[in-house]
Phi, psi and omega in degrees: 000328172299319179300312184293324173300315180298323181303300181295325178291329180289323182294314174307315175302313180303314176297316178295322182295310182289318184286341174277359180293146168281123187221166170268099195283354184276355192223143177220162177279131173268114181276118187249356180296138174244130186236155183234333186296114174077015176262161168290326173204165180297135185212162177307135176316319182292332182273353184291134169290328176279153177268100190254133174255145187235123166263111186275169177291335172294314173306315180293325178296309182301329176280346186052043188292138178261345167204184190294331180299318180300323187283314182285344181303338181255015183249140184301143180079351188249138178229126178270129184248093181276155170229101180302323187282338176255345184074022191244151169224132180234173189246142172242129178234131176065021181090346187265138186284185188293356175295337190253351184251124184254136177246140180229154172241113188047049178063028173244125179291139185268132187282155178200187191293332185260346181164229186224111173093335184243159177063034183290138172274120186289342183281348176272001180253122182279140181258011185290334192250006186270133174271311170199172180232141184230132182237137174230119178272140178116179181296126181232033185295325186289314184273333192237007172076200183293146176081001171274056190272310176276336181165185180212153180235120181244121171273120176257119186273167179290136181222334182268157176225113188291316183251173176298319173224139178229124178236127177233128180230131180229145169227138175219133182234137191216137177282158175243101191060231178273354186274126180195137170206170191287330189239312187254009169216153180093190176242138180226118191236127178225137178211153179219146175219133178236128181232139186220126172272102191291311175209187181299328186263330186240137175211153180219159171212160176216148182219157173211135181221134172241132183228115180245111187251105188284003179094165176250116182280311186057237181265012174271168188231017175088186181283340184263005182284141190255331190286140178272060183247001178090006185262353180287156180090204187229151171285328180230122193289148176295149186209128177236126182237141165242129179230125176238154179206158173211149189216132175230124178229145172234134178215146171234192177294329189249342180223153173222134177223123177224159176232139185222138179228138173224149184224132175240130176236123193222134174236116179247133183252127174247118177256116188291137180289342186269130183246131182245138179267129174248124173263130184219082178293146357271016186280356187084189178264156175224142173272125181230163180213142179277102184244173188219152170231153180233113181258127172244124179241129180225127181252145177222113178246136183216122169244126184223134178240138174208159184162208181229124173279125180054033169066007184229344181240106179294141185223157170210133182221130179235139174231131184231143162230133185225145170217140174228128185240133176235119176260147175241125184249122176248140185210157167267113176271119179269102184295317179311315176258351182059055179221165181244157181205158181053041178290137178217128184239139179214157181274124185267333186192148169207153174225128175241119189233121160264121184228141177215140175220151176196151183220151166224140190234184181059036188298326182273356180053041186230136182293336181260335185239117178250152177220154179216136178243134181213166177224160174221133178232124182228121170250100187249107169261122184241149178217144176202142178263122184233169182274126179252203186300139182063026182057030179264142179300146179226131180260130185239122180235121181222159173247132175234104185240158178214155185222117190238155167224139175217157186223129176227152182228148173224121178250122175272084174312317176206191178283346181258334190241135178220133177245141183225143176209158185199160175215140174237139173235134186241120170274116181251144180268345188245347182224175177294152176299148187236160176216152173229151186215152177206160170208132184222159173223153174226128183231130181262100177284159177301169182054037173056053179245135178245130178240135176223137185226134176222141175235136183207149180234122181224185184210158168227131183268144179299143179271180185296328186280324179295329182281316193234002186282154183212125179225115174236130172213181187308112172085002176211152183218112183256124185221155170279192187204101177294348181266011185294152175253151177293148175280152175239154177214156178234134181224152175233124183229137180206156182200143182240120187231144181227123168263141182220150175217129183216109183054240182266359177259121174227155187187186178213142171230145186215137179241126179233147176229135171230141173234133184217137183229112190246125178249147183064032180301140180268132180226155164278119186239143176279100196273318182206160184234355181226128009278340179226161177289125182238122171241145181215146175291126170218162172282102188226345197238158163248150183222130180228143190217136170243126179233136172235118183230143176231117182239152186211140178235132179228144174229122179225111181060236180270001183261142174225129180228157169220144173206149181204164173213146183221148174233117187244127176247132184231131177240133175228129180251107177246127184213110180253020177107338181229320185251135181227136179268158165305121179262019175291160182279138178243127185260149175225134171249145176220145187219131181225151170208158175214158177211131175228155175223118187257138176236089186307317181300322177264001179058049180230135183229133174249140179209150179221148180221132181228143182215130173251128178245118186279175182303140182250138179236145182201157178264137175232157183289140189209198166232157180261183190301336183267001176091007179278147185290132179209181179236134178232159186284132175240139185232127176264124178302155175290152178205166184229147189235130178221124172239150183209149189209153172234122184238132183226124181259153177230144178050066177056041181060025173291331183234123183241147174222126184236130177241143177185181182221147172242151177051052178304330183274008164066048181276130172242299173224149177235165182279134167242120174290133180242127171307129180264127184297122179079000179262161183278331185238150181283158173251167187253147169224172177249150170246121182283118186257324188200187182235026173087179182303125175233148182241144179221158172221131186233132179243133181225134176238124178244126180237135175230137184227000000 
């Protein structure tokens, strides 16, 4: 009750602060952004009940981002979690990892190693075909199903063709820290997109993108290093990606039909640091290492139909089939002769998903009261090879399916006040049936002030790893748990936004408050230490989060700026019967800002992006002085991130050159304190976050006919 009182008191104070400002009431900002995520139909951002953030194609171009991780790295409340040894990067929002944040492509959740829509590797998402990105923070379980607990991200791809022919070709060269060479160091990117408007009704596009990341060496010496001193291999694994896509659309005034297919091929190389000497008379000795490659192949098919039934009922239906296979190839690499032998390749993991969703709106045929009925069907077949008894591989193949129906209504009390509520019921084949519920309102106050409030109940279902994984090595045993229950969550999300215009200065300021309460959170817990240490995923914890964020957008003449600050407090209560964590709130601060300056006559834009990430605190499994399992606090030090770019166009932007630098503050790793079992003081380790200051050059050619 105290938390709710604090919540509403903060909102009242924010409303009073904004409403009492002296402003020019004769002018307002014209909001031209149209959003689709979570809406009954596309509508102006200002009219949306949800608080939607939009990342435009212009923002992505100024960053010269190579993948989605580069884009999101600069946004408030979002933390990118890279893993150099796996070559992956995932996203954390409000301190909750990527299992709680759902990623969609044109409202279709994207398949990945762990499931559907969650734990997506951001480096596998190509930006060449993206029109814009829409983000909604907070529970979206009614409209977007399981695991949309902390928020959703919807990638809107390009679908329209302005001219008869559009050809876009780009080449980008980038250093990896100080490392660069034409072929075996740095990052090398090439992409091409061809779009054609066949007629007023038909258009198509095709695209191809290659992203070659040669790895980050740091103090390592690469794959051909012969000494057995731990320096062979890479600090950040090399990765080569090929992404291709095709799109075909037919549209009339009443109906639209499109088909889209994407294909990802990725190869990641792991070079073992251990080098073995083999003596083979009379041929002398050779140095060898047991290396591995990982191959990922992902197909994404999407068929969509939308329009109006009987000219009065807007509908949209999507059918999708996705598959992702990850193969593991083991081989012995002869360093002396630079050759391979004893190659063996097997499927390590795959997911195959048949998915369909559909909605029909305007059910009440009333200008003030709209209603939408929808369904979602997920047939998810998963496979993984795990370690079984006596350390022998064991194959696990399971189906995780759900059949959902949802209903939402939106009532426009007046032009200023809109109310929205919804309910989803999910039939699960592996768990108890689940439901999600929500209520939201949007109120347009005088003096161009917007107020939004949302209440939601959502759920997260356990993923394949949490259910079925088995990892066994000397002295420890990690296992999944088929008896896990889905997590449930309750959220309150609110924002107060003000648009203003004063002479040549226009802008927007917003204050947001979010509260999230998660029950039955799934954690890996240390259950016993004798005769061996055994850890298992179990429902053991409660999780609460408060977020206070203040963001601002300003535009003055040719300058555009953004700045914001957030404070996130997280409380965890972890109890497995013996070990309990401190349930006090641990706070993390973030600050971000950006500034761009445009010179339209010279077709030039200069931009800089800065983000400060305060120290992060969390509880990790450890032991007390008596050797009993417990949880202790771990702290990751604060760090800052700075990117900058200069973009110059020629011949009405037919040709573009972008120069820039990432990670200008030269961050590689930050310290993380680790509780030392049975010791009075924590010990330190480092968390790899980046590969230092990098520079890039991007050349783009745009041809329209």
